[in-house]
PADOMAR-685170 format. One record per residue (C-alpha): x, y, z; residue in three letters. Coordinates in steps of 0.1 Angstrom, whole numbers, padded with zeros to 4 digits, always signed. Example, Ala and Ser with C-alpha at 12.3 -4.5 7.8 and 13.67 -1.06 7.14 Angstrom:
2
+0123-0045+0078ALA/+0137-0011+0071SER/
END
This chain:
608
+0275+0408-0301MET/+0287+0373-0284TRP/+0260+0370-0264SER/+0234+0383-0293ASP/+0252+0349-0317LEU/+0249+0326-0284VAL/+0208+0335-0281PHE/+0201+0330-0318TRP/+0219+0295-0314PHE/+0197+0288-0283CYS/+0168+0303-0297ARG/+0171+0277-0323VAL/+0180+0244-0306SER/+0175+0243-0271TRP/+0197+0213-0268PRO/+0232+0239-0284VAL/+0219+0258-0250TYR/+0223+0227-0230CYS/+0257+0215-0249TRP/+0273+0251-0244LEU/+0263+0252-0203MET/+0281+0219-0202LEU/+0309+0225-0226ARG/+0322+0261-0219PHE/+0306+0266-0182PRO/+0332+0296-0173ARG/+0326+0314-0208ILE/+0288+0306-0210PHE/+0285+0316-0173HIS/+0298+0353-0185ARG/+0279+0358-0213ILE/+0247+0347-0196LEU/+0254+0372-0164HIS/+0252+0404-0188THR/+0224+0421-0183SER/+0212+0419-0219GLN/+0217+0383-0224ALA/+0198+0381-0193ARG/+0166+0398-0206GLN/+0170+0376-0234LYS/+0170+0345-0214LEU/+0137+0354-0192LEU/+0122+0361-0231LYS/+0136+0327-0239MET/+0126+0304-0208THR/+0093+0299-0188SER/+0089+0317-0153TYR/+0106+0296-0124PRO/+0081+0282-0099ASP/+0078+0293-0063ALA/+0056+0270-0042TYR/+0030+0276-0018PHE/+0021+0245+0008ARG/-0007+0247+0029PHE/-0037+0222+0043LYS/-0069+0229+0051ASP/-0074+0234+0088GLY/-0043+0248+0096CYS/-0031+0278+0109GLU/+0003+0285+0088THR/+0015+0282+0054PHE/+0048+0271+0037ASP/+0066+0292+0008PHE/+0099+0285-0010CYS/+0116+0296-0042PHE/+0149+0303-0054TYR/+0161+0337-0061PHE/+0192+0341-0086GLU/+0206+0375-0098ASN/+0240+0375-0113ALA/+0247+0413-0108SER/+0237+0410-0071LEU/+0261+0378-0071LYS/+0227+0359-0050VAL/+0221+0324-0059SER/+0197+0308-0030ARG/+0168+0292-0018ASN/+0144+0313+0001PHE/+0118+0293+0027ASN/+0091+0310+0050PHE/+0066+0297+0069SER/+0039+0323+0081ARG/+0004+0324+0095ARG/-0027+0323+0072VAL/-0043+0356+0092THR/-0009+0375+0081GLU/-0018+0400+0056THR/-0005+0401+0016VAL/+0011+0430+0024GLY/+0029+0419+0057GLU/+0041+0388+0042PHE/+0052+0408+0008GLN/+0074+0425+0032GLY/+0087+0399+0053ARG/+0096+0386+0019VAL/+0110+0418+0008GLN/+0135+0423+0046ALA/+0148+0387+0038ASN/+0159+0396+0007LEU/+0175+0424+0015ASP/+0190+0410+0044LYS/+0208+0380+0016THR/+0219+0415+0000LEU/+0234+0430+0028ALA/+0259+0410+0038LYS/+0266+0406+0004LYS/+0275+0439+0003LYS/+0294+0434+0039LYS/+0316+0412+0025LYS/+0330+0436-0002LYS/+0347+0458+0022GLY/+0345+0462+0058LYS/+0342+0500+0055ASP/+0315+0500+0028GLU/+0284+0512+0040GLU/+0255+0491+0034VAL/+0223+0510+0019GLU/+0188+0502+0030GLY/+0158+0481+0012PRO/+0165+0478-0025CYS/+0140+0446-0033VAL/+0104+0454-0043LYS/+0082+0422-0037VAL/+0052+0423-0053GLU/+0022+0394-0058PHE/-0001+0400-0089LYS/-0036+0374-0092VAL/-0045+0372-0131ASP/-0019+0403-0136GLY/-0034+0428-0109GLU/-0015+0436-0077SER/-0031+0418-0045ALA/-0050+0437-0022ASP/-0023+0440+0003ASN/-0049+0443+0034ASP/-0063+0409+0021ALA/-0052+0380+0043ASN/-0027+0353+0030CYS/-0060+0329+0032LYS/-0076+0346+0002GLU/-0039+0346-0014LEU/-0040+0308-0017LEU/-0075+0303-0027SER/-0063+0321-0060SER/-0057+0299-0096SER/-0033+0321-0119LYS/-0009+0336-0091MET/+0027+0355-0100THR/+0057+0374-0078MET/+0076+0396-0094HIS/+0115+0407-0077ILE/+0131+0433-0098LEU/+0136+0414-0130ASP/+0126+0378-0123SER/+0091+0367-0124SER/+0080+0335-0109TYR/+0047+0315-0112LYS/+0033+0306-0078VAL/+0018+0272-0079VAL/-0003+0263-0052VAL/-0003+0226-0036ASN/+0020+0212-0062ALA/+0024+0176-0061PRO/+0055+0164-0046VAL/+0075+0133-0038VAL/+0087+0135+0002ARG/+0107+0105-0001SER/+0111+0068-0019MET/+0132+0039-0020ALA/+0138+0004-0039LEU/+0138-0028-0020PRO/+0174-0041-0016GLU/+0165-0075-0025CYS/+0153-0078-0060MET/+0146-0117-0079LEU/+0144-0117-0120ALA/+0107-0128-0127GLY/+0095-0112-0096PHE/+0079-0078-0096PRO/+0097-0045-0079VAL/+0079-0018-0069TYR/+0088+0009-0045PRO/+0094-0001-0012SER/+0092+0034+0000LYS/+0070+0064-0019LEU/+0056+0090+0005GLU/+0037+0117-0020VAL/+0021+0150-0011GLU/-0010+0169-0026PHE/-0011+0138-0048ALA/-0024+0105-0051GLU/+0000+0075-0056LYS/-0018+0057-0085LYS/-0017+0090-0102ASP/+0020+0096-0104CYS/+0045+0086-0132ARG/+0069+0060-0129PHE/+0094+0052-0153THR/+0121+0024-0149TRP/+0157+0024-0155PHE/+0182+0001-0155ARG/+0224+0001-0154SER/+0235-0007-0191ALA/+0263-0022-0177LYS/+0263-0048-0149PRO/+0273-0038-0115VAL/+0297-0053-0088GLN/+0278-0064-0060GLN/+0283-0039-0025ASP/+0293-0012-0053LYS/+0282+0021-0054THR/+0256+0025-0088CYS/+0244+0060-0081ASP/+0273+0068-0110SER/+0264+0044-0137HIS/+0248+0052-0169LYS/+0211+0042-0174PHE/+0188+0032-0199GLU/+0151+0032-0199GLU/+0133-0002-0198VAL/+0095+0002-0184ALA/+0070+0025-0172SER/+0042+0017-0145GLY/+0040+0015-0108PHE/+0054-0023-0112THR/+0086-0038-0133TYR/+0092-0073-0131THR/+0131-0079-0138PRO/+0139-0107-0165SER/+0171-0130-0169ALA/+0191-0102-0184GLU/+0188-0080-0157ASP/+0206-0098-0135VAL/+0235-0082-0118GLY/+0222-0047-0129HIS/+0211-0019-0109ALA/+0176-0003-0113ILE/+0164+0029-0108LYS/+0132+0041-0107LEU/+0121+0084-0112ARG/+0089+0096-0098CYS/+0068+0123-0111GLU/+0042+0135-0087PRO/+0008+0143-0104VAL/-0028+0160-0098ARG/-0049+0171-0126GLY/-0031+0196-0147HIS/-0001+0202-0121LEU/+0031+0185-0125LYS/+0059+0185-0098GLY/+0094+0181-0095PRO/+0106+0144-0106ALA/+0124+0122-0078LEU/+0148+0095-0087GLU/+0160+0066-0068PHE/+0190+0042-0076VAL/+0185+0005-0060SER/+0212-0001-0033LYS/+0213-0039-0049GLY/+0214-0054-0076ILE/+0188-0077-0097VAL/+0195-0115-0083SER/+0187-0152-0102ALA/+0150-0158-0093GLY/+0144-0192-0071PRO/+0134-0211-0104GLY/+0100-0225-0109HIS/+0077-0220-0082CYS/+0044-0245-0072PRO/+0021-0213-0080PHE/+0034-0214-0115ASN/+0015-0242-0123THR/-0009-0229-0102ARG/-0018-0198-0122HIS/-0021-0216-0158SER/-0057-0220-0138PHE/-0062-0180-0136THR/-0047-0164-0164GLN/-0083-0138-0168GLU/-0104-0123-0148PHE/-0140-0139-0144LEU/-0170-0123-0158SER/-0208-0126-0161GLY/-0225-0138-0129PRO/-0192-0159-0119ASN/-0163-0150-0095PHE/-0131-0158-0079ARG/-0120-0158-0042ILE/-0088-0166-0026MET/-0080-0177+0012SER/-0046-0171+0024TYR/-0027-0173+0053ASN/+0007-0153+0045ILE/+0030-0159+0076LEU/+0034-0125+0092ALA/+0071-0111+0097ASP/+0060-0111+0132CYS/+0061-0149+0134TYR/+0086-0154+0108ALA/+0116-0131+0121ASP/+0131-0146+0156SER/+0154-0167+0165ASP/+0125-0192+0175TYR/+0110-0194+0144SER/+0143-0198+0124ARG/+0157-0221+0145GLU/+0123-0243+0161VAL/+0095-0238+0138LEU/+0113-0234+0101PHE/+0151-0247+0108PRO/+0145-0258+0071TYR/+0143-0226+0054CYS/+0171-0206+0046PRO/+0172-0173+0066PRO/+0170-0154+0041TYR/+0141-0172+0022ALA/+0121-0165+0057LEU/+0128-0127+0056ALA/+0102-0104+0047ILE/+0118-0088+0018ASP/+0124-0124-0001TYR/+0089-0135+0010ARG/+0067-0107-0001LYS/+0082-0106-0035GLN/+0069-0144-0038LEU/+0036-0128-0021LEU/+0033-0101-0047ALA/+0038-0122-0075LYS/+0017-0154-0064GLU/-0015-0135-0050ILE/-0017-0111-0080SER/-0013-0142-0105GLY/-0047-0159-0089TYR/-0066-0127-0103LYS/-0093-0134-0078SER/-0124-0108-0074ASP/-0120-0115-0036LEU/-0089-0119-0016ILE/-0085-0122+0019PHE/-0055-0128+0034LEU/-0045-0134+0073GLN/-0013-0128+0094GLU/-0007-0095+0074VAL/+0018-0072+0088ASP/+0005-0035+0093ARG/+0037-0027+0069LYS/+0031-0050+0049VAL/-0001-0042+0038PHE/+0006-0005+0042ASP/+0037-0005+0022VAL/+0035-0037-0005ASP/-0001-0048-0007LEU/-0022-0023-0010GLU/-0004-0002-0032PRO/+0005-0032-0053LEU/-0033-0048-0059LEU/-0048-0007-0057SER/-0029-0003-0089ASN/-0041-0039-0101MET/-0078-0024-0097GLY/-0084-0030-0061TYR/-0097-0016-0030SER/-0082-0029+0004GLY/-0092-0034+0043LEU/-0069-0038+0069PHE/-0081-0046+0105SER/-0058-0054+0135LYS/-0060-0081+0161LYS/-0072-0075+0196GLY/-0038-0073+0220GLY/-0004-0062+0213GLN/+0000-0086+0182ILE/+0010-0063+0150SER/-0010-0087+0126GLU/-0044-0088+0114GLY/-0064-0094+0089ILE/-0064-0077+0049ALA/-0094-0080+0024SER/-0096-0071-0013PHE/-0122-0066-0039TYR/-0116-0064-0074TYR/-0135-0027-0084ASN/-0147-0041-0116LYS/-0165-0068-0102THR/-0178-0062-0065PHE/-0189-0027-0046LYS/-0184-0018-0011LEU/-0215-0018+0006GLU/-0203-0019+0044HIS/-0173-0030+0062GLN/-0168-0038+0096GLU/-0147-0060+0124TYR/-0156-0070+0154ILE/-0133-0086+0184THR/-0152-0119+0189LEU/-0146-0120+0230SER/-0158-0083+0228ASN/-0195-0097+0212GLU/-0194-0127+0235ILE/-0192-0103+0265ASN/-0214-0079+0256GLU/-0235-0087+0224ASN/-0272-0098+0235PRO/-0274-0118+0204LEU/-0250-0140+0219PHE/-0265-0146+0252GLU/-0268-0182+0253SER/-0227-0182+0247ILE/-0222-0157+0273ARG/-0243-0178+0297ASN/-0222-0211+0293ALA/-0187-0197+0292VAL/-0195-0173+0325HIS/-0202-0205+0342LYS/-0166-0216+0340ASN/-0140-0187+0354GLU/-0112-0206+0335ALA/-0133-0205+0304LEU/-0141-0169+0308LYS/-0109-0161+0312SER/-0093-0176+0283ARG/-0122-0165+0262ILE/-0121-0129+0269LEU/-0082-0130+0272ASP/-0083-0137+0230ARG/-0076-0112+0202GLY/-0094-0131+0174SER/-0116-0110+0151ILE/-0142-0112+0121LEU/-0136-0087+0095GLN/-0169-0080+0080VAL/-0173-0072+0039LEU/-0208-0063+0026VAL/-0200-0065-0013LEU/-0226-0060-0041ARG/-0219-0079-0071HIS/-0220-0056-0099ILE/-0233-0075-0127VAL/-0263-0091-0106THR/-0270-0067-0081ASN/-0267-0099-0057HIS/-0252-0088-0020ILE/-0228-0105-0003PHE/-0218-0104+0037VAL/-0183-0121+0036VAL/-0167-0125+0067GLY/-0126-0134+0072SER/-0112-0148+0105THR/-0081-0161+0120HIS/-0094-0184+0149LEU/-0073-0191+0181TYR/-0043-0217+0177PHE/-0040-0241+0205HIS/-0034-0279+0206PRO/-0064-0279+0238ASP/-0085-0250+0228ALA/-0111-0271+0202ASP/-0135-0259+0226HIS/-0125-0220+0222VAL/-0121-0222+0181ARG/-0161-0240+0179LEU/-0173-0207+0204LEU/-0153-0185+0182GLN/-0167-0204+0151ALA/-0203-0197+0159ALA/-0193-0162+0171THR/-0189-0156+0136CYS/-0213-0174+0119LEU/-0243-0158+0141THR/-0223-0122+0133TYR/-0227-0125+0096LEU/-0264-0144+0101GLN/-0277-0113+0116ARG/-0263-0090+0089LYS/-0274-0111+0064ARG/-0309-0113+0076GLU/-0302-0072+0078GLU/-0300-0074+0042TYR/-0331-0100+0031LEU/-0357-0079+0049ASN/-0346-0048+0027SER/-0355-0071-0002GLY/-0320-0078-0015ASN/-0309-0110-0028LYS/-0285-0117-0003CYS/-0254-0146+0005SER/-0229-0150+0032LEU/-0194-0164+0026ILE/-0168-0169+0058LEU/-0133-0177+0052CYS/-0096-0180+0068GLY/-0076-0196+0089ASP/-0097-0220+0117PHE/-0068-0239+0131ASN/-0094-0269+0129SER/-0089-0299+0112THR/-0122-0314+0094PRO/-0129-0344+0118PRO/-0133-0313+0147PHE/-0165-0292+0157GLY/-0160-0265+0136VAL/-0162-0282+0101TYR/-0190-0298+0118LYS/-0209-0271+0128LEU/-0204-0252+0096MET/-0213-0279+0070THR/-0239-0304+0090GLU/-0252-0274+0111GLY/-0256-0283+0140SER/-0238-0291+0176ILE/-0252-0316+0209PRO/-0247-0305+0242LYS/-0223-0335+0245ASP/-0201-0328+0215TYR/-0162-0343+0225PRO/-0150-0308+0220ASP/-0165-0290+0244TRP/-0144-0309+0270ARG/-0113-0305+0248SER/-0095-0286+0279ASN/-0113-0308+0312GLU/-0108-0276+0336SER/-0123-0255+0311GLU/-0156-0277+0298ALA/-0185-0262+0281VAL/-0216-0272+0300GLU/-0249-0274+0287ASP/-0245-0257+0254LEU/-0259-0267+0222GLU/-0256-0245+0185LEU/-0274-0246+0153SER/-0282-0227+0118HIS/-0307-0234+0095PRO/-0279-0225+0063MET/-0270-0247+0036LYS/-0232-0247+0038ILE/-0204-0265+0021SER/-0167-0259+0019SER/-0156-0245-0016ALA/-0123-0265-0017CYS/-0135-0294+0002GLY/-0110-0311+0024CYS/-0077-0310+0012PRO/-0053-0333+0028LYS/-0029-0301+0036PHE/-0033-0265+0035THR/-0008-0261+0066ASN/+0025-0280+0057TYR/+0055-0277+0083THR/+0077-0305+0098VAL/+0060-0302+0129GLY/+0026-0304+0117PHE/+0007-0309+0082ALA/-0028-0311+0080ASP/-0059-0290+0064CYS/-0071-0257+0091LEU/-0085-0234+0063ASP/-0116-0230+0046TYR/-0135-0212+0016ILE/-0177-0217+0036PHE/-0206-0212+0013TYR/-0243-0211+0010GLN/-0246-0242-0018ASN/-0275-0234-0026ASP/-0272-0197-0031HIS/-0236-0206-0054LEU/-0221-0236-0071ARG/-0182-0236-0076VAL/-0173-0243-0109THR/-0133-0248-0104GLN/-0110-0254-0071VAL/-0069-0243-0082VAL/-0055-0275-0077PRO/-0032-0268-0050LEU/+0004-0280-0044PRO/+0010-0318-0043SER/+0030-0331-0012GLU/+0059-0338-0032GLU/+0061-0301-0041GLU/+0057-0293-0002LEU/+0082-0317+0007ARG/+0105-0301-0023GLN/+0127-0284+0006TYR/+0112-0305+0034ASP/+0080-0285+0045ALA/+0068-0247+0038ILE/+0080-0221+0035PRO/+0107-0224+0015SER/+0129-0204-0012VAL/+0098-0215-0035VAL/+0068-0210-0015GLN/+0063-0181+0011PRO/+0043-0188+0037SER/+0034-0221+0059ASP/+0002-0220+0046HIS/-0007-0228+0009VAL/-0038-0200-0005ALA/-0073-0219-0013LEU/-0084-0203-0048VAL/-0119-0215-0062ALA/-0142-0206-0086ASP/-0178-0195-0076LEU/-0215-0186-0095GLN/-0243-0171-0087ILE/-0274-0191-0088ILE/-0300-0176-0101THR/-0324-0167-0071LEU/-0367-0162-0071ASP/
END
């Protein structure tokens, strides 16, 4: 009678069921575990799930389920890893044998002299309500859509490759006014972009260095990112991620931040710059950005902290702090094309690619040659551009092997010291061929980071010529196919305007006796002149500073474009020298790199 009364209330209101479970756990436990009550509970609740996990090409699959039987006093998880060539009958037998083994252990505990009975559990898989073919192999079973498993009076809905969150984490450093997103997120059988995210903050402030797990949380937002406000300072943050693939949903995973939200640094120079980029462009217009973001592998060292950037507080030089500023700055420019240099692979994978992908971008990363862990990253806005082709080249390899650079190679091979220095460089050129969706115009775009050394103007000039020539040849391929095609080359050229790189780009030629050829007498380049036929300008001109440290400050970064195909409609103003010197130099607590971002709006000129 009591069980009937309880289940009458449960049928009326599911919250009653939950409340009874919490308020009277022992009494309710006894009521629920009568056989009559159990049957009623099975009727009012949905089947529990059992899970197959299998990847194409693998020889094995995983299977797991949770089995609970009050009368047999069994409550545990079962996990299996079996070969796909095993028959369904053999697999059912294996599951049954494991259940029998568990029950046998339970019976032994009742008394040493009690005889243990033989197998008593039947396991059966059904497909579309019909018993599965015991002679079929398990791979066929894995391809079934509507499948159930039946054990005694328990029925399971069997899900194949249910989406799951393997791991998730939040950054320890969170600043008010700056976007927070998972610092780690691994999902299986789902795409990160399809997951559903819900953000919570602790109902009350949390003391620093105190555990946050026991605090109550209140929902504040949804979506991949959350930007804490001043009201969140001192509070912990919790993120819930529910994996989704099509109509399938996996179990949600929650993570509570180890740290609390801290106050932001105040006004940052890029906040002012964002006032010029409040909307994405449209029609024949697009925005382009080039930015050396200072790789963590160069910032995280005693030499960087004590010699290169001693004016920057160590906490502000740490990547956990800087990447929050970078995320807000880069996303706030609303650029259609984003070209970044000195990008750590981990920062690309964990931060930039997930963040910008969620905003509608597609990204590519190319690692520099050698043992260095950084490289070049490029992103294009999917509503503006469509990718036709992408590749990257190592400049030294091209100079040494590609017939296109025969004249450069001949000059380099005349000097062993020069040859050794050129071929040891890991500098690369990342190449994207993009189709502008509105105008159907093709862009061959290159991003590079040329070699840095005070006596290497000749090396940079050779590298720049290699980049331009390679892009020029790629452009000719598309022109010959009947496309309207333009060239753009941007990046950190490590060369100031008075030197050869800028002259080559904007004036079109470098004579044999140009001074840069002898920037290092032992590696002098003899009898080589360079030229190209294109009309090229620098979109942002020659700013006084694109790199600003205590030891060096000048213009090193450029966005070169064909001025007979494109026109500049806006250059987003760079920070003033006063802003750059606010904390002696950059990077600082308000600027995340020793370079500043170049941002310009371009318009496609109609070509005949």
